C-alpha positions, -999 to 999 in steps of 0.1 A, spaced: -552 88 -35 -545 121 -18 -524 106 9 -491 121 18 -461 100 13 -429 106 33 -397 96 14 -366 85 31 -331 96 19 -328 61 3 -362 66 -16 -350 99 -29 -317 84 -41 -336 55 -58 -360 80 -75 -331 103 -87 -313 71 -100 -344 61 -118 -347 95 -134 -311 95 -144 -315 61 -160 -347 72 -178 -328 104 -191 -298 84 -201 -321 59 -221 -339 86 -239 -306 102 -249 -292 69 -261 -324 61 -280 -322 95 -298 -285 88 -307 -294 55 -322 -324 69 -341 -303 96 -355 -275 72 -365 -301 52 -385 -308 80 -408 -296 73 -443 -265 93 -453 -282 106 -484 -310 121 -463 -284 139 -441 -266 153 -471 -296 162 -493 -321 172 -466 -359 164 -464 -371 183 -494 -346 167 -520 -348 133 -504 -387 134 -503 -389 146 -540 -366 119 -551 -385 92 -531 -418 103 -548 -403 103 -583 -390 68 -576 -423 55 -564 -441 71 -595 -418 52 -618 -420 20 -600 -457 18 -591 -474 37 -619 -490 63 -597 -489 101 -601 -477 120 -570 -480 157 -568 -457 170 -541 -457 206 -531 -435 219 -503 -442 255 -493 -412 272 -476 -379 256 -465 -375 234 -435 -347 254 -422 -329 244 -390 -352 215 -379 -335 186 -359 -327 159 -384 -344 131 -365 -376 152 -365 -370 159 -402 -367 121 -408 -399 116 -388 -418 138 -413 -404 117 -441 -414 85 -424 -450 98 -420 -452 107 -456 -436 74 -468 -462 54 -445 -490 75 -461 -478 66 -496 -473 29 -486 -508 29 -471 -523 44 -504 -504 19 -526 -515 -11 -505 -552 -3 -499 -565 27 -518 -560 16 -555 -554 52 -563 -541 67 -596 -531 100 -580 -517 113 -547 -514 149 -537 -491 160 -509 -488 195 -497 -464 203 -469 -465 238 -455 -437 249 -433 -439 280 -411 -411 281 -386 -414 250 -364 -450 243 -376 -454 218 -404 -488 211 -419 -494 182 -442 -523 176 -464 -524 142 -480 -551 132 -505 -555 102 -528 -579 96 -556 -585 59 -547 -612 41 -529 -617 56 -494 -630 35 -466 -659 35 -442 -644 41 -408 -677 30 -392 -675 -5 -408 -666 -36 -388 -631 -41 -406 -612 -11 -419 -585 -22 -444 -552 -7 -433 -564 1 -398 -529 -10 -384 -511 12 -409 -532 41 -400 -526 35 -363 -489 34 -370 -491 67 -388 -511 81 -359 -484 69 -335 -457 88 -354 -478 120 -352 -484 115 -314 -447 110 -308 -442 144 -323 -471 157 -303 -490 166 -334 -527 164 -346 -541 139 -370 -574 140 -388 -586 117 -416 -617 124 -438 -624 92 -456 -648 91 -486 -656 55 -498 -661 67 -534 -635 95 -537 -605 86 -516 -591 98 -484 -580 132 -471 -555 132 -443 -545 164 -423 -515 164 -399 -501 193 -379 -467 191 -363 -448 214 -341 -411 206 -345 -399 230 -321 -364 219 -307 
């Protein structure tokens, strides 16, 4: 390391071409991801779509979900909006599959581009120091969503009272 490298004109052209292809790929991936967002989500927005999703889960799975959204999401990019939904959906799925909870509480606070999510469940928490953590893959998947959005993720497990999960996202365009 620390050695100087001299690039030929051909090397510079190849590097610029690689950057162009990477930029094109990212743009295309974004376009595809945006196209996969359900039409109902696009029309209704995150708040309504998430509220309806929670009510549907309550009826189908016999669990109480308290959802509070403080402030409006405003002009957040739809794909980022949908990523917030995917994170909440994954947290609910995780709870249904592993926590055996009777109640979930979700608070989403929006302040400009900042989104803070507090997610708690009344089920069995887990011991993160144990050899096998139920749902570790699901938690890793949720963390990945948060990392993609350059956010922060904290989980406070309590084996007898459930889990508290805190997520902070900056959805600045």
